[in-house]
N, C-alpha and C positions, 0 to 999 in steps of 0.2 A: 262806451263813450271814449273818443279819442283824446289824445293829449293836446295841450295848448302850445303856443309859441314859447312859453316860459318853462314848461315841464313836458317832456316828451313821453313820460310814462302814462299809461292809461289809468283810469280810476280803479279798474279791477286789479291791475298789478299792484297799485299802491295799497289797496285793501288787503290783498294776499300777503304782501310784505309785512304789513302791520300785524296781521294774524300770526305770522310766523314769529315775529318779534315778541308778541305777547305770550306765545306758547313757550319760547325759550326762557322768558323772564320768570316763568312759574316752575322751572326745573328746580328740583331739590339739589342743594349743594352737597357734594360728597362729604361724608363725616370726617371730622378731623380727629386724629389720634395723637397722643403725646409722642413726640419724637424721641427716640432712644439713640444715643450716640455710642458707637463702639470704636475704641482706639486701639491701634496696633503699633508696635515698635517697628522701626525701619527694617530690622533683620527678619521680622515675622512676615513681611510682605513679599519675600522672595518666592517666585514662581506663581504669584497670584496675578491674574489679569487686571488691567486697569479698570476702575469703576465705570459702569455703564448704566444707562437708564432703561428700566423695564417697567412697562405700564400695561395693566389689564384694561383694555378698552371695551366698553359695552355699547349697545345700540349701534351695531354695525349692520348695514344693509348690503346683502349680496345681490347685486343687480346684473343679471346675465345680459341685459340690453344696453348696459353702459360701456362705452368704448374707452373710458378713462377711469382711473382710481382717484377718488376725491377725498380730501380731508379738509376740515374747516378750521379757521383761525382760532375760534374759541376752544376747539379740541387741543390744538397745539399749546395754547396758554395753560390749559388744565394739566397738560403733560409736562409743563415747565420747559417747553422748547422755545428758545428765542426765535422770534420771527425774522431776525437777521440771517438765520440759516436758510431762509427761503430764497431761491434763485428767482429774481424778479423778471420773469418772462410772461407777462399777461397774455392770456389767450381767451377767446370767446367760449362760453360753456352754455349749452342749451339744455334746459331742464325738461321735466315731464310735460309741463303745461305749454311748452314751446317758448318760454321766456329765455332770453339770452342775456347772460351776465358775463363780466370779465373776471377772470381769475387773478389772484395776486401774483402767482408764480408757481413754481414747482419745488418739491423737497423730496429727498430720497431717505426713506426710513426702513429699517428692518422689520419684517412682519413674521411672527412665528405662529404656525398653525399645524397641529398634528405632528409635532416634533420636527417640523421642517421650517427653516428660516430662509426667507427670500427678501432681498432688498427691493423695495417697491418705490417707483417714482409716482408721487401723489401730486395732483393738481390742487392747489390751495385756494379755497373759496372763502370770501369774507361776507357771509350773510347767514342769518339764522336758519337752522334746520333741525328737524326732530331727530336726526341721526348724527353720530359723531364722525363716522367714516362711511363712505360708499365704495365698496369693492366691486370693480367691474371685470371685464373679460381679460385685460392684461394679466392680472394676478391669477385668475382662474385658469388661463391657458398655461401659465408657467407651472402651476400645481398639477394640472392634468398631465403635463409631460413627465413630471416626477412619478405620478401614479402609474402611467403607462410603462415607464422604465422599471418600476418595481414589479409590475406584473410580468414583464419579460424575464426579469431575473428569477422570479419565483415560479416560473412555468415548470411543470414537472418534466423530468427527463426520462426517457424510456431506453432500456437496454436493448441492443440488437439481439434478435433471435434467429435461429435457423430451424428448418423443418427436417426431421429425421424419421425415416421409416423404421418401424419396430416389428413389422410382420412381413417377411419376405414373400409369403404366399399371397398376401394382399397388399400390393404397393401403395394403395390409397390410404392405408392406415398409418398415419403419420402424427407425430407430436412435435411441439416446438420447445426447444431448450435454448439457454443463453449462448450466444455466439462467442462471447468473450471468456467462457469457462476454460480453466486449465485443461490441457489435452488429457491428462490422466483422469481428472474428475469427469470430463466429458465421456470418455470411454467407459468408465465404471457406471455412470448414469445410464447410458444407452444399453449396456448389458443388463442392468437391473430392469429397465423397462421392457426389454425383449423377453426376459424370464417371466414377467407378470403381464404379458399382453392380454391374457384372458380376463384381467381385472376390468378392462375398459369395455363399455357398451357402445358399439359402433352403430348399431341399428336398433329399432324397436324390438326385433326378434331376440336380441341379446338380453332383454330385460325380463325374461320369463321368471315367474315365481316371486316377484317383488310384492311384498305385502302392501295392502292398501293403507296400512298404518303408517307407511313411509310417506306416501303422497296419494291424495285422492281428491277428485273434483266432484262437487255436487252443487245442485241448484237450490238455493235457500228459498223455497216457495212454501206458501201456506197449504198444507194438505187438504184443507176443507174447501179450497177453491176448485172449481171444475176445470180440467185441462182444456185448452183451446188449441185447435189445429191452426197453425199459421199458414199463411199463403205461401205457396212454393215460390222460391226465388230462383230465377233462371240465371245460369252462368254461361260464359263463353265456352267454346269447345276445349280450349287449353286449360282453363281454370277448372272446368268440370272433370276433366281427365285426371288432373293433379289431385283434386279432392277425393275422387273415387279411389284412386290408388292408395292414398293415405288412409282412408277409412277401411279399406280392405286389409291393409297391413295390420292396423290396430285391432280389427276383428279377429284376424288369424292368430294373433298372439294373446288374445283375451284381455287386452287393455280396455276395450269398450265392448258393450253388447247392445243389441237392439231392444228398445223398450216399446211395447205395443200398448196403445190406449184405445178404449172403445170410442167410437164416434159419438 
């Protein structure tokens, strides 16, 4: 039902406003605690920052679809912030339901989250809401930039390495060592690696005699089940050649053996 010539608001918008007003009226007031006053002498305040207001604000909505950060007049009153600090620049604000209201103005307040404090420009709205503050994309983007900067700073750094041949008879047998090592340490390390070149296993043939207690692969199947022969899977010529060469090398060194099952 549309509005009349005396009231431009629709009946649904008036009912919605009344429901929000009734909900805010039922909010429990924050508990009051006895105020304790601490007094300091003038000379005891040297090096202490001027007093400032810190408030733990609850019922905050993080809205990734909001293009503005919104705080409400009632929230400012509870924070004991004078509304005279609001810069009176009214602007239209469209809500979830498509209703458009005018803001009172803007105010800049510091917001601390995760140990990071950012000064945020809030649009001040003067109507009941179930939230105290609505945080939108401006604050989220500023915090995201900080997070990305931290990730860049904490990115792991890698030392430069160089490839060194330790077997003159087999130039392909190379290892990598730090490129920034002292020349004396580098020469001593290379000499040590060349003396112990036989320690390295360059191919499967170099791993003869390794006990299965070191490493062994087995299929964990129930021995009471009857083995089934799977359908043969065809490979391309290049893949089949590579698989056959690998299997033949492993068979020759005894790493694997053929298992035969009755049909």
